[in-house]
N, C-alpha and C positions, 0 to 999 in steps of 0.2 A: 314471805308466805303469801302475801296478797298477789305478788307477781306470779307465783306458781299456780295459784288457783285461777287467776285470770287467764293464764296460758291454757289451762285445761278447759276452761269454759269456751275459749275461742276455738280450740280444736274441735269440740263437739258442735259448736255453732257453724264451723266451716263444713263439717259433714252434713249438717242439716241443710245448709244452703246448696250443697252439691246435689242432694237428693231431691230438692224441689225443682219443678219445671222452671224454665226461663220465663221472663215477663211475657205476657200474652201477646202473640202476634200471629199473622197468617202463616200456617204451616201445612206441610203435605204429609199424609199418613197412608200406608206405612212409610217409614223413612228409608227403607231399603227394598230394592227389586233386582231381578236378575237381568243381565245384559241379553239382548236379542229376543226377549220374550214379551208377552203382553202383561199388563198389570192394571188393576183397578186402583186409582189414586183418589184420595179424598182430601180436599182442601178444607181445613178447619179455620173458621173465621170468628174470632171473638169481637165483641163490641167493647171498645175501650173508652167510650164517651158516656158521660152521665146525663147529657141533655139532648142526644141525637141518636137516631137509629141508623144502621147500615142498610143501604138500598142498592148497592151494586158491588160486584166483584169482577175484576178483569185479571185473567191469568195469561201472561205472555210466554210462549214457548221458544227456547233457544234456536236461533236460525242455523247455527253451526252443528246442531244435533237434530236434524229434521225427523219428525214423526209423521208417518203417512196416514195413520188411522186414529180416529177419536170418536167415541160415542158417549152419550151422556144419559143419565137417568132423569126422567121427568120429575120436576120438583114443584109441587103445588104452590102457587103464588109467585113463581119466578119464571121468566122467559130466558131461554138460552140461545146464544148466537155463537156459531163457530166460524172463524175467519180462516181462510186458506191463503197461501202464498206460493208463488212458483219456486221451484228448487233449481239450484245451479246444475245439479246432476240428477237424473232420474233415480227414484228409489225402487228397489226390488221388493215386492210383497207377494209372497206365495207364487213366485215365478212370473209375476206381471210387473211391468214398469209403471211407476206412478210419478207424475211430474209436479205434484203439489204436496205441500207440507202443511201441518197444523200451525198457524201463526198465533192465534189467540182464541180463548173461550171467555165469553162474557155472560154473567148471570145478572139480570135486572129485576128488581122487585116490582110487582104490580101494585096498583093503588091499594093502600091499606096493609101492605106487607112490608116487613122490615125485620132486621135483627135488633131487638130492643136493648137498651142499656142493661148490663148485667147478664146478657144472654150470649150464646154462640150458636153457629149453625155450620153444617157440613155440606160440601158440594162435590159429589163423586163423578168421576169420568173413567172410561176405559181407554187405554192408549197402547200403541205399539207399532211395529217392533221397536223395542228400546235399543239405543245405540250401545256400542262396545266402548264405553267410556267409564271413568271412575264415578262421575256424578252428573246430574242435570240440575241447573239452577233455573227456577221459574220466577219471573218477576211478577208481583201481584200488586194491583191497585185497588184499594178499598175506599168506596165513596160513602160519605155520610149525608144524612138529611141536611140541607143547607148548602151543599156543594163542596164541603171539605173533602180532599182526596189525600189519603195516606199512602205513600209509595213504599211498599215493602220490596226493595230492589237491591239492597246493599249486600255485598259478599265479604266474608271475613278475609283479612289479609293473609297472604301465603305464609303458612307456618304459625299463624297466630291462633290462640285458643280463645281469644276475647270475642264475644258476639257483637256485631255491629248494632247501632241504635235501631235501625230499621232493616232487619235481616230478611233476605229473600228466602222463600221455601226451597229447600235443597233435598234432592232425592239421591241417595247413595246407590251406585250400581255395582253388583258383584258378578263375577263370572258364573255361568250356569253350572250348577252342581256344587258350588263352593259352600263352605261352612262359615261364611263371613259373619252372619248374625250370631251364631253360637260363640265365635271367637270374641265378638264384641261383648256378649254377655259375660264371658269369663274375665275380660279386662276390667269391666265395671265392678265385678265381684271382688277382684283382687284389690281394686282401689278402695272399696268399702272396708275390706279386711284390714288394709294398711292404716286407714283412718281410725278404725276402732282400736287397733293395737296402740297407735300413738296416744289416743285418749286415755287408754288404760295405763300406759307407762307414765304419762304426766300426772295422773291421779295418784299413782303409787309414790311418785316423787314428792307430791304434796304431803302425803301422809308421813313419809320419812322426815321431811323438813319440819313437820309439826312436832315430831317427837324430839327433835334436836334443839328446839327453841325453849329457853329456860322458862319464860312466861308464855308458854304455848298458846295456840289459838283456842277459840271457843269450841265446845263440842259440836256446834252447828257447822263450823268450817271443816272440822275433821270428817263429820258425816257427809258433807258435800263432796269431799275428795273421794271417800269410799264409794259414794253413789256414782261418781264419774267412772270409777274403775269397773263397777258392776255394769254400767251402761255400755262400756267398751266391750266387755265380755259378751253381753247379750247381742250386741251388733255383730260381733265376729261369728257367733253361733248362727244368727239369722243368715248372714252372708254365706256361711258354709252350706246351709241348707239350700239356699238359692243356687249356689254353685253346683251342688249335686244334681239338681233338677235340670240346669242348663246343659251340663255335660252329658246327662242322660239323654236329653233331647237330641244333642248332636250325635251321640252314639246310635240312637234309634234311627235318625235320619240317614246316617251313612250305611246302615245295614239293609235299608229297603231297596229292593232291586228296581232299576229304572223301568218306567212304563213305556210301552210301545204302542 
């Protein structure tokens, strides 16, 4: 009985862990953009130290996926520096050839400015045209007061779902006009539904096992099993509602005629 109840608790705990965001790190938002277009990207920087503030952010752009254009939004208390580098081949932008690419953007805090412990800040830029690739990996360096530098530069191994200890910000690129975002929503919803169903099944097994034990468990244990079943049903209903909204959004987006 204890084993069954433990399994049920672990199933719901696994769902809760999947629903929570990963450990705080420098990330890029939104996580998806269209190939060939322009996008406003925002780098979100949390402070992970209790005794020091963040005073600098450096974002390096991949050399093998050169971007010709970058512009930034003025940020009070921070100076912004854009570094360019020569390209191996000229880039075509609006019919003109460009021989330089964006190499790095650096935000440096002025005196008295920082991202304090327990806080985060965001750093937006506009870039493009985006390459025709599956993703772009931006290596980010976060500098704290006192000189400590945290290098968010690691990429997940090919085929691995495990996040590296210091993951680099990753932007997923989709073909123009694709419904990649909606498809991603549907996949996540299906995963939520499957987890909820598993929790419900395990909870019902716990209740059955309780009825078969001669000196059965306490009322509290049986109630806990029933509670797990109810939680699974509620999660499934919530996921179904979210699924309807996501599929509706995809349907609406596909029915809108293209702009000229």
